[in-house]
GUDOVEX-561249 format. One record per residue (C-alpha): residue in one letter; x, y, z. Coordinates in steps of 0.1 Angstrom, whole numbers, plus 2048, in hexadecimal, padded with zeros to 3 digits. Layout:
atom type: A	px: X	py: Y	pz: Z
...
This chain:
atom type: M	px: 6BC	py: 7B1	pz: 82C
atom type: Q	px: 6B9	py: 79C	pz: 84C
atom type: R	px: 6D7	py: 79D	pz: 863
atom type: Q	px: 6E7	py: 77B	pz: 86A
atom type: S	px: 6E9	py: 76D	pz: 88D
atom type: F	px: 70D	py: 761	pz: 889
atom type: V	px: 726	py: 77B	pz: 894
atom type: F	px: 74B	py: 77B	pz: 889
atom type: D	px: 765	py: 786	pz: 8A2
atom type: V	px: 775	py: 79B	pz: 887
atom type: V	px: 770	py: 7A2	pz: 862
atom type: I	px: 790	py: 7AB	pz: 851
atom type: A	px: 78D	py: 7C1	pz: 831
atom type: G	px: 7AC	py: 7BB	pz: 81C
atom type: G	px: 7C0	py: 79B	pz: 816
atom type: G	px: 7E2	py: 7AA	pz: 812
atom type: P	px: 800	py: 7A5	pz: 82A
atom type: A	px: 7F0	py: 7B9	pz: 846
atom type: G	px: 7CE	py: 7A8	pz: 844
atom type: L	px: 7DD	py: 785	pz: 841
atom type: S	px: 7F4	py: 78A	pz: 85E
atom type: A	px: 7D8	py: 796	pz: 875
atom type: A	px: 7C3	py: 778	pz: 869
atom type: L	px: 7DF	py: 760	pz: 872
atom type: V	px: 7E3	py: 76E	pz: 895
atom type: L	px: 7BE	py: 76E	pz: 89B
atom type: G	px: 7B8	py: 74C	pz: 88B
atom type: R	px: 7D2	py: 73D	pz: 8A4
atom type: C	px: 7BD	py: 74E	pz: 8BF
atom type: R	px: 79F	py: 739	pz: 8B3
atom type: R	px: 78C	py: 758	pz: 8A9
atom type: R	px: 76F	py: 758	pz: 890
atom type: I	px: 77E	py: 76B	pz: 872
atom type: L	px: 771	py: 776	pz: 850
atom type: L	px: 78D	py: 782	pz: 839
atom type: C	px: 780	py: 795	pz: 81B
atom type: D	px: 796	py: 79F	pz: 7FE
atom type: S	px: 78D	py: 7B0	pz: 7DD
atom type: G	px: 7AC	py: 7A2	pz: 7CB
atom type: T	px: 7BB	py: 7C3	pz: 7C1
atom type: P	px: 7DB	py: 7C7	pz: 7D5
atom type: R	px: 7F0	py: 7E6	pz: 7D1
atom type: N	px: 80E	py: 7D2	pz: 7C5
atom type: A	px: 7FB	py: 7BD	pz: 7AB
atom type: R	px: 812	py: 7CA	pz: 790
atom type: S	px: 832	py: 7C2	pz: 7A3
atom type: R	px: 846	py: 7A4	pz: 799
atom type: S	px: 857	py: 79F	pz: 7BB
atom type: L	px: 852	py: 7A7	pz: 7DF
atom type: N	px: 872	py: 7B2	pz: 7EE
atom type: G	px: 880	py: 7B8	pz: 811
atom type: Y	px: 86B	py: 79E	pz: 823
atom type: L	px: 881	py: 786	pz: 837
atom type: T	px: 87E	py: 762	pz: 829
atom type: R	px: 868	py: 76D	pz: 80C
atom type: D	px: 87F	py: 786	pz: 7FB
atom type: G	px: 879	py: 787	pz: 7D6
atom type: I	px: 859	py: 772	pz: 7D6
atom type: A	px: 83D	py: 77B	pz: 7BE
atom type: P	px: 822	py: 78F	pz: 7D1
atom type: R	px: 806	py: 778	pz: 7C7
atom type: D	px: 819	py: 759	pz: 7D2
atom type: F	px: 820	py: 76A	pz: 7F4
atom type: L	px: 7FB	py: 771	pz: 7F9
atom type: Q	px: 7F1	py: 74D	pz: 7EF
atom type: I	px: 809	py: 73F	pz: 809
atom type: G	px: 7F9	py: 755	pz: 823
atom type: R	px: 7D6	py: 74A	pz: 819
atom type: D	px: 7E1	py: 725	pz: 81A
atom type: E	px: 7EE	py: 72A	pz: 83D
atom type: L	px: 7CD	py: 738	pz: 849
atom type: A	px: 7B9	py: 71A	pz: 83E
atom type: R	px: 7C5	py: 704	pz: 85B
atom type: Y	px: 7B6	py: 71D	pz: 874
atom type: G	px: 793	py: 71E	pz: 866
atom type: V	px: 796	py: 742	pz: 859
atom type: Q	px: 77A	py: 749	pz: 840
atom type: S	px: 787	py: 75A	pz: 821
atom type: R	px: 771	py: 76A	pz: 806
atom type: S	px: 77B	py: 77A	pz: 7E5
atom type: V	px: 765	py: 798	pz: 7EA
atom type: A	px: 769	py: 7BC	pz: 7F4
atom type: V	px: 75A	py: 7CC	pz: 813
atom type: T	px: 744	py: 7E9	pz: 807
atom type: D	px: 736	py: 7F7	pz: 828
atom type: V	px: 73A	py: 7F4	pz: 84D
atom type: A	px: 720	py: 802	pz: 866
atom type: A	px: 71E	py: 801	pz: 88C
atom type: H	px: 700	py: 7EE	pz: 898
atom type: G	px: 6FF	py: 7ED	pz: 8BE
atom type: D	px: 71E	py: 7DB	pz: 8CB
atom type: T	px: 726	py: 7CC	pz: 8A9
atom type: F	px: 72B	py: 7D7	pz: 885
atom type: D	px: 716	py: 7CF	pz: 866
atom type: V	px: 72E	py: 7C8	pz: 84A
atom type: Q	px: 721	py: 7CA	pz: 826
atom type: L	px: 733	py: 7B5	pz: 80C
atom type: A	px: 734	py: 7BC	pz: 7E7
atom type: D	px: 721	py: 79C	pz: 7DF
atom type: G	px: 703	py: 7A9	pz: 7F2
atom type: Q	px: 709	py: 795	pz: 812
atom type: R	px: 709	py: 7A6	pz: 834
atom type: V	px: 71B	py: 798	pz: 852
atom type: Q	px: 720	py: 7A2	pz: 876
atom type: A	px: 741	py: 7A7	pz: 888
atom type: V	px: 74C	py: 7B2	pz: 8AA
atom type: T	px: 76B	py: 7C4	pz: 89C
atom type: V	px: 776	py: 7CE	pz: 879
atom type: L	px: 799	py: 7D0	pz: 86C
atom type: L	px: 7A0	py: 7E5	pz: 84D
atom type: A	px: 7BF	py: 7DB	pz: 83A
atom type: T	px: 7B4	py: 7E8	pz: 819
atom type: G	px: 7D4	py: 7FC	pz: 812
atom type: V	px: 7DA	py: 819	pz: 7FA
atom type: K	px: 7DD	py: 81E	pz: 7D4
atom type: D	px: 7F7	py: 833	pz: 7C3
atom type: Q	px: 7EF	py: 850	pz: 7AC
atom type: L	px: 806	py: 849	pz: 78F
atom type: P	px: 812	py: 868	pz: 77C
atom type: D	px: 7FD	py: 86C	pz: 75D
atom type: I	px: 819	py: 866	pz: 744
atom type: P	px: 814	py: 84F	pz: 726
atom type: G	px: 827	py: 82E	pz: 72A
atom type: L	px: 82D	py: 832	pz: 74F
atom type: A	px: 811	py: 81B	pz: 75A
atom type: D	px: 81C	py: 800	pz: 742
atom type: C	px: 83D	py: 7FF	pz: 755
atom type: Y	px: 82F	py: 800	pz: 779
atom type: G	px: 83B	py: 7E3	pz: 78E
atom type: V	px: 856	py: 7DA	pz: 774
atom type: S	px: 86D	py: 7F7	pz: 771
atom type: V	px: 858	py: 813	pz: 780
atom type: H	px: 855	py: 813	pz: 7A6
atom type: H	px: 84C	py: 82A	pz: 7C3
atom type: C	px: 862	py: 81B	pz: 7DF
atom type: P	px: 888	py: 81A	pz: 7DD
atom type: Y	px: 88A	py: 803	pz: 7FB
atom type: C	px: 874	py: 7EA	pz: 7E9
atom type: D	px: 883	py: 7EC	pz: 7C6
atom type: G	px: 8A3	py: 800	pz: 7C7
atom type: W	px: 8BA	py: 7E2	pz: 7CA
atom type: E	px: 8AC	py: 7D3	pz: 7A9
atom type: H	px: 8B7	py: 7F3	pz: 797
atom type: R	px: 8D8	py: 7F9	pz: 7A8
atom type: D	px: 8F2	py: 80C	pz: 793
atom type: E	px: 8D8	py: 811	pz: 777
atom type: R	px: 8CD	py: 833	pz: 768
atom type: I	px: 8B0	py: 83C	pz: 77F
atom type: A	px: 897	py: 858	pz: 779
atom type: V	px: 883	py: 867	pz: 795
atom type: I	px: 862	py: 877	pz: 78B
atom type: A	px: 84F	py: 88D	pz: 7A3
atom type: E	px: 830	py: 8A1	pz: 79C
atom type: H	px: 822	py: 8BB	pz: 7B4
atom type: V	px: 83F	py: 8B4	pz: 7CC
atom type: S	px: 864	py: 8B8	pz: 7CA
atom type: P	px: 878	py: 89A	pz: 7BC
atom type: A	px: 896	py: 8A3	pz: 7D2
atom type: G	px: 890	py: 88C	pz: 7F0
atom type: L	px: 889	py: 86D	pz: 7DB
atom type: A	px: 8A5	py: 874	pz: 7C3
atom type: L	px: 8BF	py: 879	pz: 7DF
atom type: S	px: 8B3	py: 859	pz: 7EF
atom type: L	px: 8B8	py: 845	pz: 7CF
atom type: K	px: 8DD	py: 84F	pz: 7CF
atom type: T	px: 8E0	py: 833	pz: 7E8
atom type: W	px: 8DA	py: 81A	pz: 7CC
atom type: S	px: 8E8	py: 82C	pz: 7AD
atom type: D	px: 8FF	py: 848	pz: 7A5
atom type: R	px: 8EB	py: 84F	pz: 785
atom type: V	px: 8CC	py: 861	pz: 790
atom type: T	px: 8B9	py: 87C	pz: 77E
atom type: A	px: 89C	py: 890	pz: 78D
atom type: F	px: 87E	py: 899	pz: 777
atom type: T	px: 863	py: 8B2	pz: 780
atom type: N	px: 84D	py: 8AE	pz: 762
atom type: G	px: 849	py: 8D3	pz: 75F
atom type: G	px: 84B	py: 8DC	pz: 784
atom type: T	px: 866	py: 8F0	pz: 796
atom type: V	px: 87F	py: 8E9	pz: 7B1
atom type: R	px: 88A	py: 901	pz: 7CB
atom type: R	px: 8AD	py: 910	pz: 7C9
atom type: A	px: 8B9	py: 8FF	pz: 7E9
atom type: Q	px: 8AE	py: 8DD	pz: 7DC
atom type: R	px: 8BD	py: 8E3	pz: 7BA
atom type: E	px: 8DE	py: 8EB	pz: 7CA
atom type: R	px: 8DC	py: 8CC	pz: 7E0
atom type: L	px: 8D4	py: 8B6	pz: 7C2
atom type: A	px: 8F1	py: 8C5	pz: 7AE
atom type: A	px: 909	py: 8BF	pz: 7CB
atom type: H	px: 901	py: 89A	pz: 7C9
atom type: G	px: 903	py: 898	pz: 7A3
atom type: I	px: 8DE	py: 896	pz: 79C
atom type: A	px: 8D2	py: 8A8	pz: 77D
atom type: I	px: 8B0	py: 8B8	pz: 77C
atom type: E	px: 899	py: 8B7	pz: 75D
atom type: T	px: 87A	py: 8CE	pz: 75F
atom type: R	px: 86C	py: 8C9	pz: 73C
atom type: R	px: 84A	py: 8B9	pz: 737
atom type: I	px: 84C	py: 893	pz: 731
atom type: E	px: 83A	py: 887	pz: 712
atom type: Q	px: 83E	py: 862	pz: 715
atom type: I	px: 851	py: 845	pz: 726
atom type: E	px: 862	py: 830	pz: 70C
atom type: H	px: 864	py: 80B	pz: 717
atom type: D	px: 867	py: 7E8	pz: 70B
atom type: Q	px: 84C	py: 7D2	pz: 71A
atom type: G	px: 84D	py: 7E5	pz: 73B
atom type: H	px: 872	py: 7EB	pz: 73C
atom type: V	px: 879	py: 810	pz: 73B
atom type: R	px: 891	py: 81B	pz: 71F
atom type: A	px: 88E	py: 841	pz: 71E
atom type: I	px: 87A	py: 860	pz: 728
atom type: R	px: 86E	py: 874	pz: 70B
atom type: F	px: 866	py: 899	pz: 70D
atom type: R	px: 84D	py: 8AF	pz: 6FB
atom type: P	px: 85D	py: 8C5	pz: 6E1
atom type: S	px: 855	py: 8EA	pz: 6E7
atom type: D	px: 862	py: 8F9	pz: 6C7
atom type: G	px: 85D	py: 8E0	pz: 6AC
atom type: S	px: 87F	py: 8D0	pz: 6B3
atom type: P	px: 884	py: 8AA	pz: 6B3
atom type: H	px: 879	py: 897	pz: 6D2
atom type: H	px: 894	py: 896	pz: 6ED
atom type: R	px: 899	py: 876	pz: 701
atom type: I	px: 8AC	py: 86E	pz: 721
atom type: A	px: 8B5	py: 849	pz: 725
atom type: C	px: 8AD	py: 838	pz: 745
atom type: E	px: 8A7	py: 815	pz: 752
atom type: A	px: 890	py: 81A	pz: 770
atom type: I	px: 878	py: 835	pz: 77D
atom type: F	px: 86E	py: 83C	pz: 7A0
atom type: F	px: 852	py: 854	pz: 7A6
atom type: S	px: 843	py: 869	pz: 7C2
atom type: S	px: 81E	py: 870	pz: 7C1
atom type: P	px: 800	py: 871	pz: 7D7
atom type: Q	px: 7ED	py: 852	pz: 7E4
atom type: D	px: 7C8	py: 84B	pz: 7EA
atom type: Q	px: 7B7	py: 833	pz: 802
atom type: Q	px: 7AC	py: 813	pz: 7F0
atom type: C	px: 78A	py: 818	pz: 800
atom type: E	px: 777	py: 832	pz: 814
atom type: L	px: 76B	py: 81B	pz: 830
atom type: A	px: 781	py: 82B	pz: 84A
atom type: R	px: 776	py: 84E	pz: 840
atom type: R	px: 752	py: 845	pz: 840
atom type: L	px: 755	py: 835	pz: 863
atom type: G	px: 763	py: 856	pz: 870
atom type: C	px: 787	py: 84C	pz: 875
atom type: E	px: 7A0	py: 868	pz: 879
atom type: F	px: 7BB	py: 86D	pz: 85E
atom type: T	px: 7DE	py: 87A	pz: 860
atom type: P	px: 7EA	py: 898	pz: 84B
atom type: K	px: 7FA	py: 87F	pz: 833
atom type: G	px: 7D8	py: 86F	pz: 82C
atom type: T	px: 7DD	py: 84F	pz: 840
atom type: V	px: 7C5	py: 843	pz: 85B
atom type: R	px: 7D0	py: 84E	pz: 87E
atom type: T	px: 7D5	py: 830	pz: 894
atom type: D	px: 7E8	py: 826	pz: 8B3
atom type: N	px: 805	py: 80D	pz: 8B2
atom type: L	px: 7EC	py: 7F0	pz: 8B3
atom type: G	px: 7D7	py: 7FC	pz: 896
atom type: R	px: 7BA	py: 80A	pz: 8AB
atom type: T	px: 7A8	py: 828	pz: 89C
atom type: C	px: 793	py: 842	pz: 8AE
atom type: V	px: 774	py: 82C	pz: 8A6
atom type: S	px: 770	py: 811	pz: 8C0
atom type: G	px: 772	py: 7EE	pz: 8AF
atom type: I	px: 781	py: 7FB	pz: 88F
atom type: Y	px: 7A6	py: 7F3	pz: 888
atom type: V	px: 7BB	py: 7FE	pz: 86A
atom type: V	px: 7DD	py: 7EF	pz: 861
atom type: G	px: 7F5	py: 7EE	pz: 844
atom type: D	px: 7FB	py: 809	pz: 829
atom type: A	px: 7D9	py: 819	pz: 831
atom type: S	px: 7E5	py: 823	pz: 854
atom type: R	px: 80B	py: 828	pz: 853
atom type: D	px: 823	py: 83B	pz: 83D
atom type: V	px: 83F	py: 820	pz: 83E
atom type: Q	px: 830	py: 80B	pz: 823
atom type: F	px: 844	py: 7EA	pz: 824
atom type: V	px: 833	py: 7C8	pz: 821
atom type: V	px: 846	py: 7BC	pz: 840
atom type: V	px: 83A	py: 7DA	pz: 854
atom type: A	px: 816	py: 7D5	pz: 849
atom type: A	px: 818	py: 7B0	pz: 854
atom type: A	px: 825	py: 7BB	pz: 876
atom type: E	px: 809	py: 7D5	pz: 87A
atom type: G	px: 7F0	py: 7BA	pz: 872
atom type: A	px: 7FF	py: 7A3	pz: 88C
atom type: K	px: 7FE	py: 7BE	pz: 8A7
atom type: A	px: 7DA	py: 7C7	pz: 89E
atom type: G	px: 7D1	py: 7A2	pz: 8A1
atom type: V	px: 7DE	py: 7A1	pz: 8C4
atom type: A	px: 7CB	py: 7C1	pz: 8CD
atom type: I	px: 7AA	py: 7B4	pz: 8BF
atom type: N	px: 7AE	py: 793	pz: 8D2
atom type: Q	px: 7B4	py: 7A6	pz: 8F2
atom type: V	px: 794	py: 7BA	pz: 8EC
atom type: L	px: 781	py: 79A	pz: 8E6
atom type: Q	px: 790	py: 78B	pz: 906
atom type: T	px: 785	py: 7A9	pz: 91A
atom type: R	px: 761	py: 7A6	pz: 90C
atom type: A	px: 761	py: 782	pz: 918
atom type: G	px: 76E	py: 78C	pz: 93B
atom type: L	px: 78F	py: 77B	pz: 935
atom type: T	px: 7A6	py: 798	pz: 93F
atom type: T	px: 7AC	py: 7A9	pz: 960
atom type: E	px: 7AD	py: 7CD	pz: 952
atom type: Q	px: 798	py: 7E0	pz: 939
atom type: R	px: 7A7	py: 7ED	pz: 919
């Protein structure tokens, strides 16, 4: 396929809070921007976006639409398409889109985020975003004083369970067949948190609203249930896409892309912001990271044009 002559200043992969925020800053800098979004945000199942000043409680899709509407006045090009590949080509990047188009850009900003690995428990996915959550800061208030279950697989539930005592005194830790070290058991007991180690058979719910956790009978006895009204889980995460890895970006031990405080990676011209790069995964933090990366990218473009007095 022939390469186009037009070159974007930046292609942004990911139209969540981080990508939109970067596009807003760069749009106001009169930069040529292409914002690409696949339409599969991490919080697609959530009913509200919480903890974002002036937008607390807004539906996530409404929040994103407001952001896209604000970009229109600055001439930002937006496409509902995923970025499938990025390759260095001289002093620019070839960016392949899922619809077969190929564009060129001076810089690339990856704001593709992460995806959660939900515990493989029947009924749990049906409740995700309604009464099953991963972040107490985002959703703890909505379940204050309720009966909260903490499910952790392959890791200890102790840290998350203790944290949730901030929002409710009725917290139970579930290991789904795993074990908890003695010191952690003692600490949980000291704070009135019971531990349940039996294998979970199913999450009982009413249209996404958790009602109880049911266990597998081990000896032919009747099913045992523990009532609860909300579940918080701790489980691994994956990158939404492999672009950063394929480009040779460094990763942290936690599996996020290693960047500096402006979103710069070890690969010149490649920036990563939002949940894909940091472990404090708040929407407001992702938006702030996007804004800072926008400033950094604009400064690079100014330097290329000879508009700064020092090299970065």
